[in-house]
N, C-alpha and C positions, 0 to 999 in steps of 0.2 A: 538470584533472578538476573538473566543474562540481557546484555544494552549489544546494538550495535551503534559505535562510532568511526563519525568521519573526519578525515583529517588533507588538507589540498598538501600535494605531493609535488613536486618539481625533478623528475630524475633527469642525468645529463642524455647529449644527443646519442652515448653507446648503447645506456639503459635502453634509451627511447626505442634505439632501435632495435633490442634483445627483448623490449616490452612486444613489440608489431610481430615477432615470431612467434612467442607464448601465445599472443592471442590469435594468433592467426591457427596454431595447429591445436588447443583449446577448442576455435569454432572451427576447426577441421574433424575431430573428434565427435563435438556433437552432431554432428549433423551426419557424420558418418555410423555414433550408435543409432539415431533417430530413423535413420533408411535403413537400417538393419533392424529393427525392432518392429520396424512397419513393414519392410516389406516380407519378412516371416510371420504377423499376423494374416497381410494378407493371402500369401500365395503361398505356406501352407501350413494354415489353419493352426499354427503356436504363437505363445507367447514364448521370447526374450525375455530375461531377466537382465539386472546385473551381472549377475553370477560369471553368463554365458558373455558378454561381450567387454566384460573384464580379461577374461581367456583371448577373447579375441582380436582384442587391442594387444597384448604381448604379440602375437602371431604377425599383427600390424606393422608392429617397430619396425621387426624383422626381415619384412619385406621390402626389396630393392627399392622400389617404386618409391618408398614412402615413410625411409631410411631416416630421412631429414626430421622426424615425432625424436629423434634421439634425441636431438641438439638440443633442445629445450630440457627444465625440470619436467619428471615425469607425475610428480606430483598433481599440478593443476589439471595435467590431463586423467588421473583417476581423481580428479573430486567431478570434472565434468562430467562423467559413468554415474557416478553420485549424485549429484545436480536435476541428471535426465532421471533417474530414479523417482527422487523426490517429487519433478514433475509429475512423471508416470500419475505416483499415488496422488496428488494432490488433484488432477483431471481423474479417478477412478472413484475420490472420495469427494467428487462432484464441488471443491475449495475453487477449482481453475479450473481455462480451456485448456485445449488438446498442444505438448508442446510445439512449436512449430520452429521450422528450421534458422539459425541466426545468420544473421546479413554482415557484411564488412562494416557501410555506412552505416549502423546502426551503433548503440553501447559494447563496445569490449568488455572483459572481466576473465579475471585468473583468482583461481580460490586457492591460497596456501593452507594447508595444515600446520601442524608446527613439526611433523618432521621437514617444514618448507621454510624456515625462516628463524631467524635467529633476534633474543627480543630483550633489551636492559630496560628493565623501566627506570634505574636509579642516569644513566646516562642519555632514556631513552632517543637511541637507536634499534633503527630495524634492516636486517639484512635478509635479504631475499635470493632463495636461491640460483644461482645462475644468472642475477642479476646488479647484487650485490648490496652495498648500502646507501640507504634512499635518503633525499633529503624532502625533510618534510616537516610543515607550519604546526604546530602542536598546538594547541589552545587548547591543553587543560594544563593544570600542575601537577594533578596523580594520575597515570596511567598504571594500571593495571598488568597481571601477562594476561595478552591474546590467548583465545580457544584455537583460532586459525584470521585470518587477514587474506582480503581480497582487495587485487590493484584494479581499479576501475579509470577507463576510460573515455570521457565522455563522447557525443556527436560533436563538441565544441572544440576536440584538442586538449582540458585539461583533465589530471590526473589526479586521482586520488585515492588513500588508503580508508580500507574500513578494517575494524579491528574488532571483534567481537568478545568482550568482555564480562567476567560477571564480578558486578557491585551486591551491595547490602540494600534491601529498601530501607526510605530516610521517611519520618515522620511530621509533620509538616502539622502545627496547631491547628486543634480540629477546631469548628464553627459552629458546629452545633445544626446545622441547618442543611436543608435539602430541597433540592429542585428536580421540575421536572422541565426535559429541551425538544421542543420541535422544532424537526430542522425540514424548511423549504428554498426557494427560488427568491420572492421580494424580499427577505430576510433569510440567513444563513442558517440563524438559530432565533426564537423565540422560548423566553426563560419563563418558568410558571409564574414569576413575581412579575410580570411585565416589559422587563428589561430583551428589546430588541437588538439582533448582532445582526449590522448592513451589510449583504452580500460586494461585499466589490466588485465581481463581473470582470476577471486581471483578465482574460481570454475577449469576452466581450469589446470591454473598451482599445484593442488595442487590434480590433478583427481586420478596420481596414489596413492597415500594416500590415499582415499579416495574410490578406487578400493581395493586396501587390507582391509581397515578395512571394507569394507563392504563383502568380501569373508569371512573373522576371523567370524563376525556375523552368516552368512549361517551356517557356518560346527559347530556352538552352539546345541547344546538342547537347544529346547524351557522352559521357567522356570527354564532352572538354571541359576546357579550364575555369572561363567562365560560367557554368554549371557547377564547378566544383565553391567557386567565388558567392557566387546566388546561395546556393543550399548551406555553406558558412554562415552566411548572412541570415536566413530565418533557421536555421540549430542557438543562433544569439538570441532572436529572438523568444521560440519557446524555451529557451533557458531561462532569459527571465522572468519569464509571466513564472515558469514553475518557482524559482524561487522566491516572487513574491504570491506567488499562492501560498507557500508550505512557511516563510513566515508569520503569514496573518493566520493559519488556521496554530499553529503553534501559540505564539501569542493569547489567540480566543481556550485554546484547552488548559494551557495552564492560569489562565485568570479561570475559567470557572472550577480547576479543582482545585485550585486554592482558596476562593469561596465559601465553597461547598462540601459536605464530608458525604452525604450518599447523593447520586446521579441516575435519574433513570432516564432513559432511551427508548423510543421505536426501534422494531431488529426490523429495521426499512430490505428490501428485497432492494439493493441498488442495481444488480445487475440484468433484475427483469427489468427495473424502469427505465434504463438507457434504451431497449429497447421500441422506446416509442421515439420516434424519430423527430417530434414534435417536441421534445423536450431533452433528447440527447447532449445536445451542447451546453445547455444549460445547467444541466447534474451533472458534468467533465467537468463543465468547468469551476462548480458547487465544492466539489470533492468533498460531500456529505461521510461520505466512506473513509474516510484518511481520516476528514475531523472524529468521525466516530471511532477508530480507531487508535488516534491518538489520546483520545478521553481516558479507553479502557487500558490502557500502553500506563500511561503515567498516576491513573487512579490505582494500579497495585504499587507499581512504583514509592508514593507519596503516601502510603497507606490508606488512601478511601477507598469509597466501593461504586461499583457503577452494575442498577440494576437495569435488565432489556425486559419490555414487554415486550407480550408478541402483534408481530404484523398486523393482523386479522381486528384487533378492538379497531374500533370504531369514533378514533380521539376527535377528530374532528366535527363531527357528524351528533355527536352525544353533549347535551347539554350539561354544563360541572356545577350548573344552581339545584336543577331535580331531576338528569337521571334519562332525559327523553331526548330516545332517537329518531334524527326525522330520518324518510326514506331517501331522499338526494340533494347530494350539496355538491355543484361544480366547483369548478378550481377558480373559475372570474368571481364565486361570492366570498368577499375579502370579510364581509358582516352577515351576521345574520339574530332574527328574535327570534326564542324560541314560543312554538303555539300550544306548551304547555301553563306557564309560568312566568311569559312575556320576556325574557330577561334578557337583556342587548347585550352579542355574545363578536366579538373579537375571534377571527376564524383561528387563528396561531396561537394564540392566549386564552382563547378556551382548550385547544389541544394541549400545549402544553400544562393547563393545570389539571386536566384526564386523565393525562400520561403521569404528572406526581401522585395524584389521587390510586391511581390501577397500579402503580407501581409500589409505594407504600401498603396496597391491601395483599400485594405478591411475596416481599420481605415479613407480613407479619404470619403467613401462610408457613413462610423455610421455603428456603432455596430450593433452586431444580421446579420452579412451578413459572408458568405464567396465564396471560387469559387470553380467550379465542371465542369467539364471536361464533356460534353457531345458527345457522338459515332457521331461522322460525321458534329459539329458542334463548331464554336469558344466559349470560355469560357461566360460564361454564369453565372447571381448571382442569388443565390437560397436564400432563408432565412433560416434562421437555428434555432433550435429550443432551444437553445442556446445562449442566448443574449452575454456569452465572445466569442461567437468564429463566 
């Protein structure tokens, strides 16, 4: 299986200058190709694909006004067109939003395939075309040969090297236990055994500081040095929040995969949920989608299984004791009693127990099935397009 390993890089002053030129050329090619494809669709009613943008890039390099594109390696420029093609594929298959234009003030990156770099696993030396040998702080003892290398510059001015490597899956000791997980905002996750994972609220706890720094940025004149300093301080705070969030998610997902052999999750529609402006900030701060992706990735690596049930199953409104479904259960109600059997329920624990029960039923009926309750009918079986769901 493939994984992406990221390490901190410390380029020299000359390499920093050359990387800035490379990032600028990659950004220019991306924006140029995006505008070309957009105008071709809007003005001429025809789609321009990767092959045509590749041919026009060769003509663009030969033009006197853009001859400076030949001063950097051609590999990241070519990869920029491939990344744009992949972005359009993801957009057309409803996996991502429409590609947007890149900005100089945002995160910068340049992707190199095997033709654009040399790597020695024994000495751990990485040499990039027209950049030279990079000084990198390696945090792993063993490094396989990467298939591609992406150099990244964050908004805080830090440089990273991201390697795509091929690794063998590992088998952690089996515990023989299964768990259902219900994600929320009051608690980040509630397990079917009654355990609750607190929601750290990383951005909410720093909201006052965020508001203060954003207000300082808005009061500075655009293009001034003081505005750039204020933006740098704001970017540093966002970086701290992001690092704290990812650290907590990694610890939670690793602990969950180590403890349980089979994990049952809900197939939540996060993109639709964040359209609710009352919950958008809290949902983004909790990063539920990232938590699910980490659990699935680590489970596939360590020989565990993740089963997702359909998002339309009423896990919160169904009594885990008798199966009775209440008509309405507003979010403000965190505890309720079943009108049929009288069992008292904690909303989140009851939902997690239902997710576990339904997930085990899905597994018993075979992979590729999920549950969906149709209006006015009992639970029926629906064939899922994704074999893992």
